[in-house]
LOMI-919296 format. One record per residue (C-alpha): x, y, z; residue number from 1; residue in three letters; chain. Coordinates in nm, 2 decimals. Layout:
[[X, Y, Z], NUM, ALA, A]
...
This chain:
[[3.76, 8.81, 9.82], 1, MET, A]
[[3.96, 8.96, 10.10], 2, LEU, A]
[[4.33, 8.85, 10.08], 3, ARG, A]
[[4.46, 8.99, 10.41], 4, SER, A]
[[4.49, 8.72, 10.67], 5, ILE, A]
[[4.47, 8.99, 10.94], 6, GLN, A]
[[4.14, 9.12, 10.80], 7, VAL, A]
[[4.00, 8.77, 10.78], 8, LYS, A]
[[4.08, 8.69, 11.14], 9, ILE, A]
[[3.93, 9.02, 11.26], 10, VAL, A]
[[3.62, 8.97, 11.05], 11, MET, A]
[[3.58, 8.61, 11.18], 12, ILE, A]
[[3.61, 8.73, 11.54], 13, PHE, A]
[[3.37, 9.02, 11.48], 14, MET, A]
[[3.10, 8.79, 11.31], 15, ILE, A]
[[3.14, 8.53, 11.58], 16, LEU, A]
[[3.11, 8.79, 11.86], 17, GLY, A]
[[2.81, 8.95, 11.70], 18, ILE, A]
[[2.64, 8.61, 11.65], 19, LEU, A]
[[2.70, 8.52, 12.02], 20, ILE, A]
[[2.60, 8.85, 12.16], 21, ILE, A]
[[2.29, 8.87, 11.93], 22, THR, A]
[[2.19, 8.51, 12.01], 23, SER, A]
[[2.23, 8.56, 12.39], 24, LEU, A]
[[2.05, 8.89, 12.37], 25, GLY, A]
[[1.75, 8.74, 12.18], 26, LEU, A]
[[1.75, 8.44, 12.41], 27, PHE, A]
[[1.74, 8.67, 12.72], 28, PHE, A]
[[1.46, 8.87, 12.57], 29, ILE, A]
[[1.27, 8.56, 12.49], 30, TYR, A]
[[1.30, 8.43, 12.84], 31, ASN, A]
[[1.20, 8.76, 12.99], 32, LEU, A]
[[0.89, 8.76, 12.77], 33, ASN, A]
[[0.80, 8.41, 12.88], 34, ASN, A]
[[0.83, 8.51, 13.25], 35, ILE, A]
[[0.63, 8.82, 13.19], 36, ASN, A]
[[0.36, 8.63, 13.01], 37, ASN, A]
[[0.34, 8.37, 13.27], 38, ALA, A]
[[0.31, 8.63, 13.55], 39, ILE, A]
[[0.05, 8.84, 13.37], 40, THR, A]
[[-0.17, 8.56, 13.24], 41, THR, A]
[[-0.17, 8.33, 13.53], 42, GLU, A]
[[-0.24, 8.37, 13.89], 43, ILE, A]
[[0.09, 8.26, 14.05], 44, MET, A]
[[0.21, 8.27, 14.41], 45, THR, A]
[[0.55, 8.40, 14.50], 46, ILE, A]
[[0.68, 8.05, 14.52], 47, GLU, A]
[[0.56, 7.98, 14.17], 48, ASP, A]
[[0.73, 8.29, 14.04], 49, VAL, A]
[[1.05, 8.20, 14.22], 50, LYS, A]
[[1.04, 7.85, 14.08], 51, THR, A]
[[0.97, 7.98, 13.72], 52, LEU, A]
[[1.26, 8.23, 13.75], 53, THR, A]
[[1.50, 7.97, 13.88], 54, LEU, A]
[[1.40, 7.73, 13.60], 55, ASP, A]
[[1.46, 8.00, 13.34], 56, GLN, A]
[[1.79, 8.10, 13.50], 57, MET, A]
[[1.91, 7.73, 13.49], 58, ASN, A]
[[1.80, 7.71, 13.13], 59, TYR, A]
[[1.98, 8.03, 13.05], 60, THR, A]
[[2.29, 7.90, 13.23], 61, LYS, A]
[[2.29, 7.58, 13.03], 62, ASN, A]
[[2.25, 7.78, 12.71], 63, VAL, A]
[[2.54, 8.01, 12.81], 64, ILE, A]
[[2.75, 7.70, 12.87], 65, TYR, A]
[[2.66, 7.57, 12.54], 66, CYS, A]
[[2.75, 7.90, 12.37], 67, PHE, A]
[[3.08, 7.91, 12.57], 68, LEU, A]
[[3.16, 7.55, 12.46], 69, PHE, A]
[[3.09, 7.64, 12.10], 70, VAL, A]
[[3.30, 7.96, 12.14], 71, PHE, A]
[[3.59, 7.76, 12.29], 72, VAL, A]
[[3.57, 7.51, 12.00], 73, ILE, A]
[[3.57, 7.79, 11.75], 74, ALA, A]
[[3.86, 7.96, 11.92], 75, ILE, A]
[[4.06, 7.63, 11.92], 76, PHE, A]
[[3.98, 7.57, 11.55], 77, ALA, A]
[[4.07, 7.93, 11.47], 78, LEU, A]
[[4.40, 7.88, 11.67], 79, GLY, A]
[[4.48, 7.57, 11.46], 80, ILE, A]
[[4.40, 7.76, 11.15], 81, PHE, A]
[[4.62, 8.05, 11.25], 82, ILE, A]
[[4.91, 7.82, 11.34], 83, ALA, A]
[[4.88, 7.63, 11.02], 84, LYS, A]
[[4.83, 7.93, 10.79], 85, VAL, A]
[[5.04, 8.20, 10.96], 86, ILE, A]
[[5.27, 8.08, 11.24], 87, ILE, A]
[[5.41, 7.77, 11.08], 88, ASN, A]
[[5.50, 7.94, 10.74], 89, PRO, A]
[[5.65, 8.23, 10.93], 90, ILE, A]
[[5.85, 7.99, 11.15], 91, SER, A]
[[5.98, 7.82, 10.84], 92, ARG, A]
[[6.09, 8.15, 10.69], 93, LEU, A]
[[6.25, 8.26, 11.02], 94, ILE, A]
[[6.45, 7.93, 11.04], 95, LYS, A]
[[6.55, 7.97, 10.68], 96, SER, A]
[[6.67, 8.32, 10.74], 97, ALA, A]
[[6.87, 8.20, 11.04], 98, GLU, A]
[[7.04, 7.93, 10.83], 99, LEU, A]
[[7.12, 8.19, 10.56], 100, ILE, A]
[[7.26, 8.43, 10.82], 101, ALA, A]
[[7.49, 8.14, 10.94], 102, LYS, A]
[[7.61, 8.08, 10.58], 103, GLY, A]
[[7.44, 7.74, 10.55], 104, GLU, A]
[[7.27, 7.62, 10.24], 105, GLN, A]
[[6.89, 7.62, 10.24], 106, VAL, A]
[[6.68, 7.41, 10.00], 107, ASP, A]
[[6.43, 7.61, 9.80], 108, THR, A]
[[6.18, 7.33, 9.84], 109, LYS, A]
[[6.20, 7.38, 10.22], 110, TYR, A]
[[6.11, 7.75, 10.18], 111, ILE, A]
[[5.83, 7.66, 9.94], 112, GLY, A]
[[5.66, 7.45, 10.20], 113, LYS, A]
[[5.57, 7.78, 10.38], 114, ALA, A]
[[5.31, 7.85, 10.11], 115, LYS, A]
[[4.94, 7.83, 10.21], 116, THR, A]
[[4.67, 7.64, 10.02], 117, ARG, A]
[[4.49, 7.96, 9.92], 118, HIS, A]
[[4.70, 8.26, 9.80], 119, HIS, A]
[[4.76, 8.52, 10.06], 120, SER, A]
[[5.02, 8.77, 10.19], 121, GLU, A]
[[5.21, 8.48, 10.33], 122, ILE, A]
[[5.25, 8.34, 9.98], 123, ASP, A]
[[5.37, 8.68, 9.86], 124, ASP, A]
[[5.62, 8.69, 10.15], 125, LEU, A]
[[5.74, 8.33, 10.06], 126, VAL, A]
[[5.78, 8.43, 9.69], 127, ASP, A]
[[5.98, 8.74, 9.79], 128, ALA, A]
[[6.19, 8.54, 10.03], 129, PHE, A]
[[6.26, 8.27, 9.77], 130, SER, A]
[[6.36, 8.54, 9.52], 131, LEU, A]
[[6.58, 8.70, 9.77], 132, MET, A]
[[6.74, 8.37, 9.87], 133, HIS, A]
[[6.80, 8.28, 9.50], 134, ALA, A]
[[6.96, 8.62, 9.43], 135, GLU, A]
[[7.16, 8.61, 9.75], 136, LEU, A]
[[7.28, 8.26, 9.67], 137, LYS, A]
[[7.39, 8.36, 9.33], 138, GLU, A]
[[7.57, 8.67, 9.46], 139, ASN, A]
[[7.74, 8.47, 9.73], 140, LEU, A]
[[7.85, 8.21, 9.47], 141, ASN, A]
[[7.99, 8.49, 9.26], 142, GLU, A]
[[8.17, 8.65, 9.55], 143, VAL, A]
[[8.31, 8.31, 9.66], 144, THR, A]
[[8.43, 8.24, 9.30], 145, ARG, A]
[[8.60, 8.58, 9.28], 146, GLN, A]
[[8.75, 8.54, 9.62], 147, LYS, A]
[[8.89, 8.20, 9.53], 148, ASN, A]
[[9.03, 8.34, 9.21], 149, GLN, A]
[[9.20, 8.63, 9.39], 150, ILE, A]
[[9.34, 8.40, 9.66], 151, GLU, A]
[[9.47, 8.16, 9.39], 152, THR, A]
[[9.64, 8.45, 9.21], 153, ILE, A]
[[9.79, 8.59, 9.53], 154, LEU, A]
[[9.90, 8.25, 9.63], 155, LEU, A]
[[10.10, 8.18, 9.31], 156, HIS, A]
[[10.22, 8.54, 9.24], 157, MET, A]
[[10.59, 8.58, 9.23], 158, THR, A]
[[10.55, 8.93, 9.38], 159, ASP, A]
[[10.47, 8.97, 9.74], 160, GLY, A]
[[10.14, 9.13, 9.85], 161, ILE, A]
[[10.06, 9.27, 10.20], 162, ILE, A]
[[9.74, 9.44, 10.29], 163, ALA, A]
[[9.72, 9.66, 10.60], 164, PHE, A]
[[9.40, 9.80, 10.76], 165, ASN, A]
[[9.37, 10.16, 10.88], 166, ILE, A]
[[9.53, 10.05, 11.21], 167, ASP, A]
[[9.84, 9.91, 11.05], 168, GLY, A]
[[9.75, 9.55, 11.11], 169, GLU, A]
[[9.80, 9.28, 10.85], 170, ILE, A]
[[9.47, 9.17, 10.69], 171, VAL, A]
[[9.63, 8.96, 10.41], 172, HIS, A]
[[9.97, 8.84, 10.32], 173, ILE, A]
[[10.08, 8.60, 10.05], 174, ASN, A]
[[10.36, 8.34, 10.08], 175, PRO, A]
[[10.59, 8.54, 9.85], 176, ALA, A]
[[10.58, 8.84, 10.09], 177, ALA, A]
[[10.66, 8.62, 10.39], 178, LYS, A]
[[10.96, 8.47, 10.19], 179, THR, A]
[[11.09, 8.81, 10.07], 180, PHE, A]
[[11.08, 8.99, 10.40], 181, LEU, A]
[[11.10, 8.69, 10.64], 182, ASN, A]
[[10.80, 8.82, 10.85], 183, ILE, A]
[[10.49, 8.68, 11.01], 184, ASP, A]
[[10.13, 8.79, 11.03], 185, GLU, A]
[[10.16, 8.92, 11.39], 186, THR, A]
[[10.37, 9.21, 11.29], 187, MET, A]
[[10.22, 9.55, 11.21], 188, ASN, A]
[[10.31, 9.82, 10.96], 189, PHE, A]
[[10.56, 10.00, 11.17], 190, GLU, A]
[[10.73, 9.68, 11.30], 191, ASP, A]
[[10.79, 9.55, 10.95], 192, ILE, A]
[[10.94, 9.86, 10.79], 193, PHE, A]
[[11.13, 9.98, 11.09], 194, GLU, A]
[[11.30, 9.64, 11.08], 195, LYS, A]
[[11.44, 9.73, 10.73], 196, PHE, A]
[[11.50, 10.10, 10.82], 197, ASN, A]
[[11.24, 10.21, 10.56], 198, VAL, A]
[[11.15, 10.58, 10.61], 199, ASP, A]
[[10.78, 10.55, 10.54], 200, ILE, A]
[[10.47, 10.68, 10.72], 201, ASN, A]
[[10.13, 10.52, 10.68], 202, MET, A]
[[9.93, 10.84, 10.74], 203, GLU, A]
[[10.13, 11.02, 10.47], 204, LYS, A]
[[10.06, 10.74, 10.22], 205, ILE, A]
[[9.69, 10.74, 10.30], 206, ILE, A]
[[9.62, 11.11, 10.32], 207, TYR, A]
[[9.90, 11.27, 10.12], 208, LEU, A]
[[9.94, 11.01, 9.84], 209, GLU, A]
[[9.96, 11.27, 9.57], 210, ASN, A]
[[10.25, 11.46, 9.74], 211, TRP, A]
[[10.47, 11.18, 9.88], 212, THR, A]
[[10.68, 10.91, 9.73], 213, SER, A]
[[10.52, 10.57, 9.75], 214, SER, A]
[[10.81, 10.36, 9.63], 215, GLU, A]
[[11.11, 10.24, 9.83], 216, LYS, A]
[[11.41, 10.01, 9.76], 217, LYS, A]
[[11.56, 9.80, 10.03], 218, VAL, A]
[[11.82, 9.53, 10.06], 219, ASN, A]
[[11.72, 9.21, 10.23], 220, VAL, A]
[[12.02, 8.98, 10.28], 221, GLU, A]
[[12.16, 8.93, 9.93], 222, ASP, A]
[[11.84, 9.05, 9.75], 223, ARG, A]
[[11.73, 9.38, 9.62], 224, ALA, A]
[[11.36, 9.45, 9.70], 225, ILE, A]
[[11.13, 9.72, 9.56], 226, ASN, A]
[[10.84, 9.82, 9.78], 227, LEU, A]
[[10.54, 10.00, 9.62], 228, PHE, A]
[[10.28, 10.15, 9.86], 229, PHE, A]
[[9.92, 10.21, 9.74], 230, ALA, A]
[[9.62, 10.32, 9.96], 231, PRO, A]
[[9.28, 10.17, 9.91], 232, PHE, A]
[[8.93, 10.29, 10.01], 233, LYS, A]
[[8.62, 10.12, 10.14], 234, ASN, A]
[[8.26, 10.13, 10.00], 235, GLU, A]
[[8.21, 10.48, 10.14], 236, ASN, A]
[[8.52, 10.61, 9.96], 237, ASP, A]
[[8.70, 10.66, 10.29], 238, ARG, A]
[[9.06, 10.54, 10.35], 239, PRO, A]
[[9.06, 10.18, 10.46], 240, ALA, A]
[[9.43, 10.08, 10.46], 241, GLY, A]
[[9.74, 10.03, 10.25], 242, VAL, A]
[[9.85, 9.76, 10.01], 243, ILE, A]
[[10.23, 9.70, 9.97], 244, VAL, A]
[[10.35, 9.53, 9.65], 245, VAL, A]
[[10.70, 9.36, 9.70], 246, ILE, A]
[[10.91, 9.29, 9.40], 247, GLN, A]
[[11.24, 9.11, 9.38], 248, ASP, A]
[[11.45, 9.33, 9.15], 249, ILE, A]
[[11.78, 9.15, 9.22], 250, THR, A]
[[11.82, 9.03, 8.86], 251, GLU, A]
[[11.74, 9.38, 8.73], 252, HIS, A]
[[12.00, 9.53, 8.96], 253, VAL, A]
[[12.26, 9.27, 8.86], 254, LYS, A]
[[12.18, 9.33, 8.49], 255, LEU, A]
[[12.22, 9.70, 8.53], 256, ASP, A]
[[12.55, 9.65, 8.71], 257, SER, A]
[[12.66, 9.41, 8.44], 258, MET, A]
[[12.56, 9.66, 8.18], 259, ARG, A]
[[12.77, 9.93, 8.35], 260, LYS, A]
[[13.06, 9.69, 8.38], 261, GLN, A]
[[13.02, 9.59, 8.02], 262, PHE, A]
[[13.04, 9.95, 7.90], 263, VAL, A]
[[13.35, 10.01, 8.12], 264, ALA, A]
[[13.52, 9.69, 8.00], 265, ASP, A]
[[13.44, 9.74, 7.63], 266, VAL, A]
[[13.55, 10.10, 7.65], 267, SER, A]
[[13.88, 9.99, 7.80], 268, HIS, A]
[[13.93, 9.71, 7.56], 269, GLU, A]
[[13.86, 9.94, 7.26], 270, LEU, A]
[[14.05, 10.23, 7.40], 271, GLN, A]
[[14.38, 10.04, 7.43], 272, THR, A]
[[14.40, 9.91, 7.07], 273, PRO, A]
[[14.26, 10.24, 6.93], 274, ILE, A]
[[14.53, 10.44, 7.11], 275, THR, A]
[[14.80, 10.20, 6.99], 276, THR, A]
[[14.68, 10.21, 6.63], 277, ILE, A]
[[14.66, 10.59, 6.64], 278, ILE, A]
[[15.00, 10.62, 6.79], 279, GLY, A]
[[15.17, 10.39, 6.54], 280, TYR, A]
[[14.98, 10.54, 6.25], 281, SER, A]
[[15.09, 10.89, 6.34], 282, GLU, A]
[[15.44, 10.78, 6.37], 283, THR, A]
[[15.44, 10.62, 6.03], 284, LEU, A]
[[15.27, 10.93, 5.87], 285, MET, A]
[[15.51, 11.17, 6.04], 286, ASP, A]
[[15.83, 10.98, 5.95], 287, ASN, A]
[[15.88, 10.90, 5.59], 288, ASN, A]
[[16.23, 10.78, 5.63], 289, ASP, A]
[[16.15, 10.53, 5.91], 290, ILE, A]
[[16.35, 10.21, 5.91], 291, ASP, A]
[[16.19, 9.92, 5.71], 292, LYS, A]
[[16.21, 9.67, 5.99], 293, ASP, A]
[[16.06, 9.92, 6.24], 294, LEU, A]
[[15.79, 10.01, 5.99], 295, GLN, A]
[[15.70, 9.64, 5.96], 296, MET, A]
[[15.70, 9.61, 6.33], 297, ASN, A]
[[15.46, 9.91, 6.36], 298, PHE, A]
[[15.24, 9.76, 6.09], 299, LEU, A]
[[15.23, 9.43, 6.27], 300, ASN, A]
[[15.13, 9.60, 6.59], 301, ARG, A]
[[14.86, 9.79, 6.41], 302, ILE, A]
[[14.74, 9.46, 6.25], 303, PHE, A]
[[14.74, 9.29, 6.59], 304, SER, A]
[[14.54, 9.56, 6.76], 305, GLU, A]
[[14.29, 9.58, 6.47], 306, ALA, A]
[[14.26, 9.20, 6.48], 307, ASN, A]
[[14.20, 9.23, 6.86], 308, ARG, A]
[[13.92, 9.48, 6.80], 309, MET, A]
[[13.78, 9.26, 6.53], 310, SER, A]
[[13.75, 8.96, 6.77], 311, HIS, A]
[[13.59, 9.18, 7.03], 312, LEU, A]
[[13.33, 9.31, 6.78], 313, VAL, A]
[[13.26, 8.95, 6.66], 314, LYS, A]
[[13.21, 8.84, 7.02], 315, ASP, A]
[[12.96, 9.12, 7.06], 316, LEU, A]
[[12.78, 9.04, 6.74], 317, LEU, A]
[[12.76, 8.67, 6.84], 318, THR, A]
[[12.63, 8.76, 7.18], 319, LEU, A]
[[12.37, 8.98, 7.02], 320, SER, A]
[[12.25, 8.71, 6.78], 321, ARG, A]
[[12.21, 8.46, 7.07], 322, TYR, A]
[[12.02, 8.72, 7.27], 323, ASP, A]
[[11.78, 8.79, 6.99], 324, THR, A]
[[11.75, 8.42, 6.89], 325, SER, A]
[[11.88, 8.50, 6.54], 326, LYS, A]
[[12.13, 8.21, 6.54], 327, VAL, A]
[[12.01, 7.93, 6.32], 328, LYS, A]
[[12.07, 7.59, 6.47], 329, ILE, A]
[[12.14, 7.30, 6.23], 330, GLU, A]
[[12.17, 6.96, 6.39], 331, LYS, A]
[[12.35, 6.67, 6.23], 332, LYS, A]
[[12.55, 6.37, 6.32], 333, GLU, A]
[[12.93, 6.40, 6.36], 334, PHE, A]
[[13.23, 6.24, 6.53], 335, ASP, A]
[[13.30, 6.44, 6.85], 336, LEU, A]
[[13.65, 6.30, 6.89], 337, GLY, A]
[[13.75, 6.40, 6.53], 338, GLU, A]
[[13.60, 6.75, 6.59], 339, LEU, A]
[[13.81, 6.81, 6.90], 340, VAL, A]
[[14.12, 6.68, 6.74], 341, LYS, A]
[[14.06, 6.91, 6.44], 342, TYR, A]
[[14.02, 7.21, 6.67], 343, ILE, A]
[[14.32, 7.11, 6.87], 344, PHE, A]
[[14.54, 7.09, 6.56], 345, ASP, A]
[[14.41, 7.43, 6.45], 346, GLY, A]
[[14.52, 7.59, 6.77], 347, LEU, A]
[[14.86, 7.41, 6.78], 348, LYS, A]
[[15.02, 7.72, 6.64], 349, PHE, A]
[[14.89, 7.94, 6.93], 350, GLU, A]
[[15.02, 7.68, 7.18], 351, MET, A]
[[15.36, 7.67, 7.01], 352, ASP, A]
[[15.39, 8.05, 7.04], 353, LYS, A]
[[15.38, 8.01, 7.42], 354, LYS, A]
[[15.58, 7.69, 7.42], 355, SER, A]
[[15.28, 7.50, 7.56], 356, GLN, A]
[[15.22, 7.13, 7.54], 357, THR, A]
[[14.89, 7.02, 7.40], 358, GLY, A]
[[14.75, 6.66, 7.40], 359, GLU, A]
[[14.42, 6.52, 7.30], 360, CYS, A]
[[14.29, 6.17, 7.41], 361, PHE, A]
[[13.98, 5.97, 7.31], 362, VAL, A]
[[13.93, 5.75, 7.61], 363, THR, A]
[[13.63, 5.54, 7.49], 364, ALA, A]
[[13.44, 5.44, 7.18], 365, ASP, A]
[[13.24, 5.76, 7.16], 366, VAL, A]
[[12.92, 5.72, 6.95], 367, PRO, A]
[[12.82, 5.97, 6.68], 368, MET, A]
[[12.67, 6.29, 6.83], 369, VAL, A]
[[12.35, 6.45, 6.69], 370, TYR, A]
[[12.38, 6.82, 6.77], 371, ALA, A]
[[12.46, 7.17, 6.63], 372, ASP, A]
[[12.81, 7.11, 6.51], 373, LYS, A]
[[12.90, 7.48, 6.46], 374, SER, A]
[[12.77, 7.56, 6.81], 375, GLY, A]
[[12.97, 7.28, 6.97], 376, ILE, A]
[[13.28, 7.38, 6.77], 377, GLU, A]
[[13.24, 7.74, 6.90], 378, ARG, A]
[[13.22, 7.62, 7.26], 379, VAL, A]
[[13.53, 7.40, 7.23], 380, ILE, A]
[[13.73, 7.68, 7.06], 381, ILE, A]
[[13.63, 7.93, 7.33], 382, ASN, A]
[[13.74, 7.69, 7.61], 383, ILE, A]
[[14.06, 7.60, 7.44], 384, LEU, A]
[[14.15, 7.96, 7.35], 385, THR, A]
[[14.08, 8.06, 7.72], 386, ASN, A]
[[14.30, 7.77, 7.83], 387, ALA, A]
[[14.58, 7.89, 7.60], 388, ILE, A]
[[14.53, 8.26, 7.70], 389, LYS, A]
[[14.53, 8.20, 8.08], 390, TYR, A]
[[14.80, 7.93, 8.09], 391, THR, A]
[[15.16, 8.05, 8.13], 392, ASN, A]
[[15.44, 7.98, 7.88], 393, GLU, A]
[[15.55, 7.62, 7.90], 394, GLY, A]
[[15.22, 7.51, 8.04], 395, GLY, A]
[[15.02, 7.19, 7.96], 396, THR, A]
[[14.67, 7.17, 7.80], 397, ILE, A]
[[14.50, 6.83, 7.78], 398, LYS, A]
[[14.17, 6.73, 7.63], 399, ALA, A]
[[13.98, 6.41, 7.70], 400, TYR, A]
[[13.68, 6.28, 7.49], 401, ILE, A]
[[13.48, 6.00, 7.65], 402, GLY, A]
[[13.14, 5.84, 7.69], 403, CYS, A]
[[12.94, 5.75, 8.00], 404, VAL, A]
[[12.65, 5.53, 7.92], 405, TYR, A]
[[12.48, 5.72, 7.63], 406, ASN, A]
[[12.63, 6.06, 7.72], 407, ASP, A]
[[12.94, 6.19, 7.55], 408, ALA, A]
[[13.17, 6.44, 7.73], 409, TYR, A]
[[13.47, 6.66, 7.67], 410, ILE, A]
[[13.71, 6.74, 7.96], 411, LYS, A]
[[13.98, 7.01, 7.91], 412, ILE, A]
[[14.25, 7.04, 8.18], 413, ILE, A]
[[14.53, 7.30, 8.20], 414, ASP, A]
[[14.77, 7.43, 8.46], 415, ASN, A]
[[14.69, 7.79, 8.42], 416, GLY, A]
[[14.58, 8.06, 8.67], 417, ILE, A]
[[14.25, 7.88, 8.73], 418, GLY, A]
[[13.96, 8.00, 8.94], 419, MET, A]
[[13.89, 8.00, 9.31], 420, THR, A]
[[13.60, 7.81, 9.47], 421, LYS, A]
[[13.43, 8.15, 9.54], 422, GLU, A]
[[13.43, 8.22, 9.16], 423, ASP, A]
[[13.29, 7.89, 9.04], 424, LEU, A]
[[12.93, 7.99, 9.09], 425, ASP, A]
[[12.99, 8.28, 8.85], 426, LYS, A]
[[13.15, 8.08, 8.57], 427, VAL, A]
[[12.84, 8.13, 8.35], 428, PHE, A]
[[12.79, 8.49, 8.45], 429, GLU, A]
[[12.81, 8.72, 8.15], 430, ARG, A]
[[13.12, 8.96, 8.13], 431, PHE, A]
[[13.26, 8.81, 8.45], 432, TYR, A]
[[13.64, 8.77, 8.47], 433, ARG, A]
[[13.84, 8.63, 8.75], 434, VAL, A]
[[14.09, 8.87, 8.90], 435, ASP, A]
[[14.06, 9.16, 8.65], 436, LYS, A]
[[14.39, 9.30, 8.75], 437, ALA, A]
[[14.57, 8.99, 8.62], 438, ARG, A]
[[14.35, 8.92, 8.32], 439, THR, A]
[[14.32, 9.28, 8.19], 440, ARG, A]
[[14.65, 9.26, 8.01], 441, GLU, A]
[[14.53, 8.94, 7.82], 442, MET, A]
[[14.23, 9.12, 7.68], 443, GLY, A]
[[13.88, 9.00, 7.65], 444, GLY, A]
[[13.56, 9.10, 7.82], 445, THR, A]
[[13.43, 8.77, 7.96], 446, GLY, A]
[[13.20, 8.73, 7.67], 447, LEU, A]
[[13.33, 8.39, 7.57], 448, ARG, A]
[[13.29, 8.23, 7.90], 449, ILE, A]
[[12.92, 8.26, 7.87], 450, ILE, A]
[[12.93, 7.98, 7.61], 451, TYR, A]
[[13.16, 7.74, 7.80], 452, CYS, A]
C-alpha cells in the first residue's frame, strides 16, 4: 500500500483524468460510428444529416456536462479529503509550533488530534513533533529549574555579583552588589569603576587574562571591598563579557589590623618587664655586697614584673581557650549578691593600696541565678580590676546588684578616667584600649575588656 499522501493524490488525479478522457474518447468514437452508419446505410437528405448531427452534438454536450458535474463533485470530495487529512493536521502542528515559540504550554492531546485515521507521513510528522515537544518541554523545565536555582543563590549570596556583556553593559546584578557599591543597573563597566578610581581595563581582562591582575581592593565609605574580575565565554568559545565578584573584607582587614596591634602591644608589654627583670638581676649578680633592703626592693620589683608577665600569659591562654571552645561550662545555681560581695572583699586589699573607697549594695531580693559561676566570677573580677586600675587614688568604686522582673543585673560605677562616647561602640573590641598614651603605664593589652 502506498503511504505517501502526495503519491496518492497524484494517482487519484491521474486515474480520474484517464477515466474521463478515455470515456469521452470512446463516447465520441461511438457517436461518430453511429453517424457514419446512419449516413452509409440510409438514404438521407442534407437536412436529415444536419438534424442527426445536431442531435448527437446535444447528446454529447449533455454527456460532457454530466462528466464535468461528476468531475466537480470528485474534486470537491478530494478537496475535503485533502483538507481533513493534510491541511487540518498541518494547521494544528503550525499553531502548536507558534505557541511553543511564544513560550506557552501546549497540551500533547491537542497535538495528537493531528493524526489521521490511516497511518501516513502526517502521522510520522505528528509523532516526531510530539517527541520534539516533549523533549523541548523537559529541557525548558530543566533550564528554568537551574535558572531559578542560580537566581535564588545570587539573590541570597553575601558576596556581590555583577555580569557585564562584551559592551560593558550590566546584564545581571544581585542585591548585595548594589548595596556594596551603591550603584544601579543603568551604569556601565567604566562608569562604575571610574567612580571608585579602580585602574582596570575590560579589554585587558578579556584578552590578556593570563598576563594581567584581575583582583583589586577598594574602600567604599567605611568598608574594605575586594573585587575579583573573571572573563566568561559564549557557546562558541568566544569572549562574551566579564563577571565581577565583590567581597566585603572589612572584618578581615580589621582582624589583620588587630593582629598587628596585638603583636605590638604584647611585644611592648613583655619587653618592659623583661628589661626590668634583666636589669635588676644583673645588678644583683654583679654586686655581692648590695644592701639588704635594696636587695629586697630589687627582688620585689623582679617578682612584680614576673607576676605582670604571668597575668599577661594567663590572659592570652584564657583568650585562646575561648577562641578554640576548649572552656568547659558548668552551670549551677548560686547567689549573685553573695558572689559579688565575695569578689569585692577579695579585691579590698587592691583598693586600699590606692586609698580607694569600695561599696557593694544589694538593691532587691535577687533570686538564685542558674549560670556558669566561674565565668560570671571572671567577668566581675575583670570589670572590678579594670575599675581599680583606671580609677585614681582616693577614688570611689560602687557595685549594685538588683533584679528587674526575672532578670538579675550587676552595675559597677567608678569615678575613673572613663570612656568617651566615640569609644563606647568599641567596648567589646578585642585588644582595644582607650587613650593608649594614658593607659600604657598601667599595663594590660585590652584582653580583659572582651569579657566585660
